[in-house]
N, CA, C and O atoms as CSV, one atom per row, in Angstrom:
chain,resi,resn,atom,element,x,y,z
A,1,MET,N,N,6.756,-10.116,3.883
A,1,MET,CA,C,6.026,-9.234,3.307
A,1,MET,C,C,4.666,-9.458,3.780
A,1,MET,O,O,4.176,-10.451,4.318
A,2,ILE,N,N,4.124,-8.265,3.450
A,2,ILE,CA,C,2.323,-8.265,3.766
A,2,ILE,C,C,1.732,-7.336,2.905
A,2,ILE,O,O,2.321,-6.451,2.284
A,3,PHE,N,N,0.100,-7.676,2.899
A,3,PHE,CA,C,-0.742,-7.219,2.200
A,3,PHE,C,C,-1.083,-5.220,2.918
A,3,PHE,O,O,-0.822,-4.899,4.077
A,4,VAL,N,N,-1.477,-4.570,2.215
A,4,VAL,CA,C,-2.161,-3.710,2.744
A,4,VAL,C,C,-3.203,-3.352,1.978
A,4,VAL,O,O,-3.037,-3.250,0.763
A,5,GLY,N,N,-4.130,-3.168,2.414
A,5,GLY,CA,C,-5.682,-2.688,1.610
A,5,GLY,C,C,-6.696,-1.608,2.511
A,5,GLY,O,O,-6.807,-1.567,3.736
A,6,ASN,N,N,-7.170,-1.027,1.815
A,6,ASN,CA,C,-7.702,-0.058,1.654
A,6,ASN,C,C,-7.071,1.488,2.052
A,6,ASN,O,O,-7.661,2.227,2.839
A,7,ILE,N,N,-5.822,1.850,1.407
A,7,ILE,CA,C,-5.529,2.842,1.167
A,7,ILE,C,C,-5.750,3.894,0.578
A,7,ILE,O,O,-5.468,3.767,-0.614
A,8,PRO,N,N,-6.197,5.089,0.880
A,8,PRO,CA,C,-6.090,6.296,0.428
A,8,PRO,C,C,-5.631,6.348,-1.741
A,8,PRO,O,O,-4.474,6.219,-2.139
A,9,ILE,N,N,-6.303,6.463,-2.276
A,9,ILE,CA,C,-5.841,6.766,-3.682
A,9,ILE,C,C,-5.016,7.516,-3.591
A,9,ILE,O,O,-4.002,6.828,-3.700
A,10,ASP,N,N,-4.619,8.866,-3.413
A,10,ASP,CA,C,-3.867,9.891,-3.311
A,10,ASP,C,C,-2.826,9.515,-2.615
A,10,ASP,O,O,-1.886,10.298,-2.748
A,11,SER,N,N,-2.561,8.369,-1.726
A,11,SER,CA,C,-1.613,8.385,-0.709
A,11,SER,C,C,-0.357,7.783,-1.526
A,11,SER,O,O,-0.397,7.078,-2.534
A,12,GLU,N,N,1.139,8.408,-0.584
A,12,GLU,CA,C,2.058,8.142,-1.700
A,12,GLU,C,C,2.430,7.409,-0.702
A,12,GLU,O,O,1.935,7.308,0.420
A,13,ALA,N,N,3.690,6.698,-1.355
A,13,ALA,CA,C,4.695,5.241,-0.829
A,13,ALA,C,C,5.522,5.346,0.614
A,13,ALA,O,O,5.702,4.534,1.521
A,14,TRP,N,N,5.976,6.846,0.384
A,14,TRP,CA,C,6.771,7.414,2.115
A,14,TRP,C,C,6.108,7.418,2.977
A,14,TRP,O,O,6.617,7.156,4.067
A,15,LYS,N,N,4.350,7.778,2.888
A,15,LYS,CA,C,3.712,8.039,3.605
A,15,LYS,C,C,3.228,6.446,4.401
A,15,LYS,O,O,2.988,6.229,5.589
A,16,LEU,N,N,3.217,5.910,3.724
A,16,LEU,CA,C,2.691,3.952,4.001
A,16,LEU,C,C,4.379,3.834,4.808
A,16,LEU,O,O,4.338,3.554,6.006
A,17,HIS,N,N,5.477,3.992,4.319
A,17,HIS,CA,C,6.887,4.035,5.156
A,17,HIS,C,C,6.983,4.526,6.308
A,17,HIS,O,O,7.191,3.766,7.253
A,18,LYS,N,N,6.866,5.790,6.492
A,18,LYS,CA,C,6.735,6.520,7.920
A,18,LYS,C,C,5.829,5.433,8.511
A,18,LYS,O,O,6.219,4.838,9.516
A,19,PHE,N,N,4.571,5.114,7.923
A,19,PHE,CA,C,3.481,4.419,9.131
A,19,PHE,C,C,4.046,3.383,9.181
A,19,PHE,O,O,4.578,3.619,10.265
A,20,PHE,N,N,4.492,2.157,8.872
A,20,PHE,CA,C,5.176,0.725,9.103
A,20,PHE,C,C,6.384,0.818,9.573
A,20,PHE,O,O,6.476,-0.026,10.465
A,21,LYS,N,N,7.697,1.584,9.416
A,21,LYS,CA,C,8.977,1.466,9.629
A,21,LYS,C,C,9.133,0.934,11.050
A,21,LYS,O,O,9.864,0.019,11.428
A,22,GLU,N,N,8.153,1.823,11.884
A,22,GLU,CA,C,8.455,0.857,13.349
A,22,GLU,C,C,8.515,0.011,13.706
A,22,GLU,O,O,9.060,-0.408,14.727
A,23,HIS,N,N,7.834,-0.560,12.768
A,23,HIS,CA,C,8.517,-2.334,12.869
A,23,HIS,C,C,9.181,-2.883,12.410
A,23,HIS,O,O,9.168,-4.083,12.684
A,24,GLY,N,N,10.171,-2.394,11.440
A,24,GLY,CA,C,11.241,-3.023,11.000
A,24,GLY,C,C,11.974,-2.245,9.411
A,24,GLY,O,O,11.387,-1.417,8.715
A,25,LYS,N,N,12.965,-2.643,9.232
A,25,LYS,CA,C,13.272,-2.115,8.143
A,25,LYS,C,C,12.590,-2.474,7.005
A,25,LYS,O,O,12.244,-3.652,6.924
A,26,ILE,N,N,12.289,-1.637,6.007
A,26,ILE,CA,C,11.614,-1.745,4.636
A,26,ILE,C,C,12.330,-1.842,3.311
A,26,ILE,O,O,12.764,-0.784,2.855
A,27,GLU,N,N,12.477,-2.712,2.773
A,27,GLU,CA,C,12.732,-2.871,1.483
A,27,GLU,C,C,12.401,-2.172,0.278
A,27,GLU,O,O,13.178,-1.609,-0.493
A,28,LYS,N,N,11.030,-2.286,0.200
A,28,LYS,CA,C,10.306,-2.061,-0.998
A,28,LYS,C,C,8.864,-2.333,-0.594
A,28,LYS,O,O,8.257,-3.300,-0.133
A,29,ILE,N,N,8.474,-0.732,-1.056
A,29,ILE,CA,C,6.535,-0.456,-1.239
A,29,ILE,C,C,5.950,-0.806,-2.721
A,29,ILE,O,O,6.547,-0.213,-3.620
A,30,TRP,N,N,5.275,-1.350,-2.985
A,30,TRP,CA,C,4.233,-1.044,-4.225
A,30,TRP,C,C,3.224,-1.005,-4.079
A,30,TRP,O,O,2.779,-1.528,-3.057
A,31,PHE,N,N,2.338,-0.378,-5.003
A,31,PHE,CA,C,1.019,-0.617,-4.903
A,31,PHE,C,C,0.505,-1.363,-6.170
A,31,PHE,O,O,1.313,-1.854,-6.958
A,32,TRP,N,N,-0.863,-1.448,-6.368
A,32,TRP,CA,C,-1.373,-2.622,-7.067
A,32,TRP,C,C,-2.600,-2.146,-6.832
A,32,TRP,O,O,-2.947,-1.303,-6.005
A,33,SER,N,N,-3.339,-2.837,-7.744
A,33,SER,CA,C,-4.847,-2.749,-8.003
A,33,SER,C,C,-5.445,-1.630,-8.045
A,33,SER,O,O,-6.401,-1.580,-7.270
A,34,PHE,N,N,-5.197,-0.391,-8.852
A,34,PHE,CA,C,-5.731,0.712,-8.837
A,34,PHE,C,C,-6.573,0.583,-10.527
A,34,PHE,O,O,-6.456,-0.391,-11.271
A,35,LEU,N,N,-7.321,1.715,-10.795
A,35,LEU,CA,C,-8.218,1.973,-12.228
A,35,LEU,C,C,-7.579,3.404,-12.351
A,35,LEU,O,O,-7.521,4.354,-11.569
A,36,THR,N,N,-7.042,3.161,-13.849
A,36,THR,CA,C,-6.746,4.622,-14.483
A,36,THR,C,C,-7.759,5.335,-15.183
A,36,THR,O,O,-8.706,4.819,-15.778
A,37,GLY,N,N,-7.484,6.679,-15.071
A,37,GLY,CA,C,-8.842,7.616,-15.491
A,37,GLY,C,C,-8.961,7.221,-17.473
A,37,GLY,O,O,-9.862,7.566,-18.237
A,38,HIS,N,N,-7.699,6.412,-17.792
A,38,HIS,CA,C,-8.069,6.284,-19.257
A,38,HIS,C,C,-7.481,4.497,-19.704
A,38,HIS,O,O,-7.106,4.033,-20.781
A,39,GLN,N,N,-7.592,4.029,-18.678
A,39,GLN,CA,C,-7.486,2.580,-18.875
A,39,GLN,C,C,-5.763,2.525,-19.313
A,39,GLN,O,O,-5.418,1.582,-20.025
A,40,ALA,N,N,-5.028,3.234,-19.009
A,40,ALA,CA,C,-3.590,3.104,-20.208
A,40,ALA,C,C,-2.801,1.854,-20.086
A,40,ALA,O,O,-2.961,1.302,-18.997
A,41,SER,N,N,-2.222,1.426,-20.674
A,41,SER,CA,C,-1.616,-0.218,-20.890
A,41,SER,C,C,-0.653,0.458,-19.793
A,41,SER,O,O,-1.400,0.161,-18.861
A,42,ASN,N,N,0.273,1.044,-19.235
A,42,ASN,CA,C,1.155,1.455,-18.536
A,42,ASN,C,C,0.665,1.980,-17.367
A,42,ASN,O,O,0.562,3.198,-17.225
A,43,HIS,N,N,0.221,0.871,-16.157
A,43,HIS,CA,C,-0.159,1.691,-15.351
A,43,HIS,C,C,0.635,2.112,-14.112
A,43,HIS,O,O,0.076,2.682,-13.175
A,44,LYS,N,N,2.130,1.787,-14.114
A,44,LYS,CA,C,2.921,2.800,-13.386
A,44,LYS,C,C,3.183,4.096,-13.903
A,44,LYS,O,O,3.716,4.934,-13.176
A,45,LEU,N,N,2.866,4.360,-15.083
A,45,LEU,CA,C,3.097,5.919,-15.846
A,45,LEU,C,C,1.697,6.593,-15.572
A,45,LEU,O,O,1.441,7.761,-15.279
A,46,ALA,N,N,0.856,5.487,-15.758
A,46,ALA,CA,C,-0.744,6.064,-15.575
A,46,ALA,C,C,-0.971,6.848,-14.000
A,46,ALA,O,O,-1.679,7.852,-13.918
A,47,PHE,N,N,-0.281,6.250,-12.788
A,47,PHE,CA,C,-0.347,6.196,-11.715
A,47,PHE,C,C,0.826,7.443,-11.144
A,47,PHE,O,O,0.526,8.285,-10.297
A,48,HIS,N,N,2.088,7.351,-11.757
A,48,HIS,CA,C,2.615,8.847,-11.388
A,48,HIS,C,C,1.968,10.018,-12.246
A,48,HIS,O,O,1.791,11.059,-11.614
A,49,ASN,N,N,1.651,10.018,-13.352
A,49,ASN,CA,C,0.753,11.109,-13.396
A,49,ASN,C,C,-0.327,11.168,-12.829
A,49,ASN,O,O,-1.241,11.519,-13.575
A,50,LYS,N,N,-0.738,10.867,-11.296
A,50,LYS,CA,C,-2.025,10.700,-11.015
A,50,LYS,C,C,-3.082,10.625,-11.873
A,50,LYS,O,O,-4.045,11.386,-11.785
A,51,GLU,N,N,-2.932,9.358,-13.091
A,51,GLU,CA,C,-4.159,9.329,-13.939
A,51,GLU,C,C,-5.334,8.568,-13.355
A,51,GLU,O,O,-5.968,7.921,-14.188
A,52,ILE,N,N,-5.776,8.505,-12.050
A,52,ILE,CA,C,-6.193,7.702,-11.232
A,52,ILE,C,C,-8.210,7.914,-11.744
A,52,ILE,O,O,-8.912,8.896,-11.987
A,53,GLY,N,N,-8.289,7.446,-11.731
A,53,GLY,CA,C,-10.353,7.088,-12.104
A,53,GLY,C,C,-10.829,7.376,-10.996
A,53,GLY,O,O,-10.266,6.952,-9.987
A,54,VAL,N,N,-12.014,8.187,-10.898
A,54,VAL,CA,C,-12.665,8.548,-10.029
A,54,VAL,C,C,-13.713,6.950,-9.192
A,54,VAL,O,O,-14.274,6.850,-8.101
A,55,ILE,N,N,-13.595,6.209,-10.069
A,55,ILE,CA,C,-14.450,4.978,-9.666
A,55,ILE,C,C,-14.142,4.434,-8.435
A,55,ILE,O,O,-15.017,4.007,-7.682
A,56,LYS,N,N,-12.938,4.418,-8.168
A,56,LYS,CA,C,-12.062,3.253,-7.132
A,56,LYS,C,C,-11.297,4.541,-6.185
A,56,LYS,O,O,-10.476,5.169,-6.854
A,57,GLN,N,N,-11.416,4.909,-5.063
A,57,GLN,CA,C,-11.452,5.506,-3.724
A,57,GLN,C,C,-10.140,5.022,-3.174
A,57,GLN,O,O,-9.410,5.912,-2.737
A,58,THR,N,N,-9.737,3.903,-3.114
A,58,THR,CA,C,-8.758,2.856,-2.424
A,58,THR,C,C,-7.538,2.349,-3.362
A,58,THR,O,O,-7.583,2.508,-4.582
A,59,LYS,N,N,-6.618,1.827,-2.815
A,59,LYS,CA,C,-5.714,1.308,-3.369
A,59,LYS,C,C,-5.075,0.107,-2.669
A,59,LYS,O,O,-5.522,0.099,-1.522
A,60,ASN,N,N,-4.267,-0.862,-2.842
A,60,ASN,CA,C,-3.839,-1.896,-2.373
A,60,ASN,C,C,-2.160,-2.023,-1.766
A,60,ASN,O,O,-1.474,-1.078,-2.156
A,61,ALA,N,N,-1.774,-2.547,-1.311
A,61,ALA,CA,C,-0.387,-2.678,-1.782
A,61,ALA,C,C,0.430,-3.426,-0.823
A,61,ALA,O,O,0.057,-3.810,0.286
A,62,TYR,N,N,1.568,-3.592,-1.352
A,62,TYR,CA,C,2.707,-4.798,-0.879
A,62,TYR,C,C,3.731,-4.301,0.359
A,62,TYR,O,O,4.176,-3.194,0.060
A,63,VAL,N,N,4.015,-4.558,1.074
A,63,VAL,CA,C,5.315,-3.891,1.974
A,63,VAL,C,C,5.920,-5.135,2.189
A,63,VAL,O,O,5.542,-6.141,2.788
A,64,LEU,N,N,7.201,-4.779,1.416
A,64,LEU,CA,C,8.088,-5.976,1.836
A,64,LEU,C,C,9.310,-5.538,2.937
A,64,LEU,O,O,9.923,-4.480,2.799
A,65,PHE,N,N,9.567,-6.430,3.978
A,65,PHE,CA,C,10.181,-5.980,5.345
A,65,PHE,C,C,11.534,-6.791,4.990
A,65,PHE,O,O,11.492,-7.553,4.025
A,66,GLU,N,N,12.336,-6.703,5.484
A,66,GLU,CA,C,13.970,-6.822,5.656
A,66,GLU,C,C,13.974,-8.536,6.399
A,66,GLU,O,O,14.757,-9.464,6.196
A,67,THR,N,N,12.910,-8.460,7.190
A,67,THR,CA,C,13.146,-9.758,7.752
A,67,THR,C,C,11.405,-10.225,8.051
A,67,THR,O,O,10.591,-9.304,7.976
A,68,LYS,N,N,10.909,-11.565,8.365
A,68,LYS,CA,C,10.210,-12.172,8.263
A,68,LYS,C,C,9.243,-11.747,9.675
A,68,LYS,O,O,8.014,-11.682,9.708
A,69,GLU,N,N,10.366,-11.443,10.995
A,69,GLU,CA,C,9.553,-11.363,11.769
A,69,GLU,C,C,8.828,-9.599,11.631
A,69,GLU,O,O,7.701,-9.307,12.030
A,70,ALA,N,N,9.827,-8.604,10.962
A,70,ALA,CA,C,9.535,-7.571,11.138
A,70,ALA,C,C,8.132,-7.078,10.288
A,70,ALA,O,O,7.645,-5.969,10.508
A,71,ALA,N,N,7.615,-7.901,9.423
A,71,ALA,CA,C,6.379,-8.275,8.419
A,71,ALA,C,C,5.300,-9.126,9.617
A,71,ALA,O,O,4.101,-8.887,9.476
A,72,GLU,N,N,5.624,-9.896,10.532
A,72,GLU,CA,C,4.734,-10.179,11.481
A,72,GLU,C,C,4.446,-9.330,12.743
A,72,GLU,O,O,3.412,-9.534,13.378
A,73,ASN,N,N,5.512,-8.193,13.197
A,73,ASN,CA,C,4.935,-7.707,14.340
A,73,ASN,C,C,4.293,-6.577,13.558
A,73,ASN,O,O,3.624,-5.917,14.354
A,74,ALA,N,N,4.197,-5.952,12.024
A,74,ALA,CA,C,3.209,-4.881,11.240
A,74,ALA,C,C,1.974,-5.895,11.197
A,74,ALA,O,O,1.429,-5.759,10.101
A,75,LEU,N,N,1.577,-6.484,11.669
A,75,LEU,CA,C,0.270,-7.394,11.587
A,75,LEU,C,C,-0.505,-6.628,12.942
A,75,LEU,O,O,-1.724,-6.784,12.997
A,76,VAL,N,N,-0.059,-6.072,13.683
A,76,VAL,CA,C,-0.865,-5.719,15.045
A,76,VAL,C,C,-1.321,-4.024,14.514
A,76,VAL,O,O,-1.853,-3.178,15.233
A,77,LEU,N,N,-0.883,-3.850,12.898
A,77,LEU,CA,C,-1.406,-2.709,12.108
A,77,LEU,C,C,-2.657,-2.796,11.632
A,77,LEU,O,O,-3.157,-1.722,11.297
A,78,ASN,N,N,-3.297,-3.746,11.506
A,78,ASN,CA,C,-4.581,-3.842,10.915
A,78,ASN,C,C,-5.389,-3.397,11.743
A,78,ASN,O,O,-5.304,-3.259,12.964
A,79,GLY,N,N,-6.428,-3.107,10.803
A,79,GLY,CA,C,-7.704,-1.770,11.338
A,79,GLY,C,C,-7.171,-0.697,11.874
A,79,GLY,O,O,-7.932,0.042,12.500
A,80,GLU,N,N,-6.154,-0.442,11.798
A,80,GLU,CA,C,-5.893,1.452,12.198
A,80,GLU,C,C,-5.944,1.992,11.418
A,80,GLU,O,O,-5.821,1.381,10.357
A,81,LEU,N,N,-6.154,3.474,11.352
A,81,LEU,CA,C,-6.573,4.555,10.716
A,81,LEU,C,C,-5.400,4.753,10.300
A,81,LEU,O,O,-4.418,4.741,11.042
A,82,PHE,N,N,-5.352,5.037,8.603
A,82,PHE,CA,C,-4.272,6.036,7.786
A,82,PHE,C,C,-4.743,6.821,7.639
A,82,PHE,O,O,-5.937,6.578,7.813
A,83,GLU,N,N,-4.558,8.008,7.330
A,83,GLU,CA,C,-5.250,8.794,6.416
A,83,GLU,C,C,-6.943,8.867,6.431
A,83,GLU,O,O,-7.472,9.198,5.370
A,84,GLY,N,N,-7.573,8.653,7.271
A,84,GLY,CA,C,-8.982,9.001,7.581
A,84,GLY,C,C,-9.611,6.965,6.772
A,84,GLY,O,O,-10.786,6.663,6.563
A,85,HIS,N,N,-8.679,6.251,6.584
A,85,HIS,CA,C,-8.722,5.146,6.225
A,85,HIS,C,C,-8.528,3.502,7.252
A,85,HIS,O,O,-7.472,3.076,7.719
A,86,HIS,N,N,-9.316,3.137,7.313
A,86,HIS,CA,C,-8.760,1.855,8.355
A,86,HIS,C,C,-8.365,0.905,7.417
A,86,HIS,O,O,-8.993,0.257,6.579
A,87,LEU,N,N,-7.231,0.960,7.723
A,87,LEU,CA,C,-6.028,-0.301,6.854
A,87,LEU,C,C,-6.400,-1.927,6.869
A,87,LEU,O,O,-6.439,-2.435,7.989
A,88,ARG,N,N,-6.605,-2.566,6.019
A,88,ARG,CA,C,-6.569,-4.253,6.173
A,88,ARG,C,C,-4.910,-4.325,6.120
A,88,ARG,O,O,-4.193,-3.537,5.504
A,89,VAL,N,N,-4.448,-5.528,6.960
A,89,VAL,CA,C,-3.279,-5.452,6.851
A,89,VAL,C,C,-3.038,-7.063,6.759
A,89,VAL,O,O,-3.583,-7.778,7.601
A,90,ASP,N,N,-2.546,-7.410,6.143
A,90,ASP,CA,C,-2.662,-9.385,6.522
A,90,ASP,C,C,-1.347,-10.100,5.804
A,90,ASP,O,O,-0.765,-9.363,5.008
A,91,ARG,N,N,-0.799,-11.429,5.973
A,91,ARG,CA,C,0.449,-11.961,4.847
A,91,ARG,C,C,-0.053,-12.106,3.773
A,91,ARG,O,O,-1.173,-12.191,3.270
A,92,GLU,N,N,1.396,-12.125,3.385
A,92,GLU,CA,C,1.407,-12.320,1.716
A,92,GLU,C,C,2.429,-13.448,2.143
A,92,GLU,O,O,3.497,-13.297,2.737
A,93,GLU,N,N,1.900,-14.498,1.740
A,93,GLU,CA,C,2.959,-15.984,1.374
A,93,GLU,C,C,3.702,-15.929,0.337
A,93,GLU,O,O,3.009,-15.858,-0.677
A,94,LYS,N,N,4.464,-15.930,0.195
A,94,LYS,CA,C,5.553,-16.001,-1.046
A,94,LYS,C,C,5.755,-18.048,-1.354
A,94,LYS,O,O,6.511,-18.470,-2.229
């Protein structure tokens, strides 16, 4: 699994999947650490409804690959440009 930071707030999981898929099979992608406009208690619903606050312009994600080797290979994307943002890609140890 890898951590991906500095993702544009309006980016969608399928775009991130497309960006990382050349490094191996992806099992799951989930977003983390965004603020909602209404500070809703259900962040998943708020994200789905695009109720994102204007304070934060980026969000983070975790990308779970099928193999550890694929996750290691994806680390080469650290600093690469994704939708106008330089991504931070790092190991996420479980």
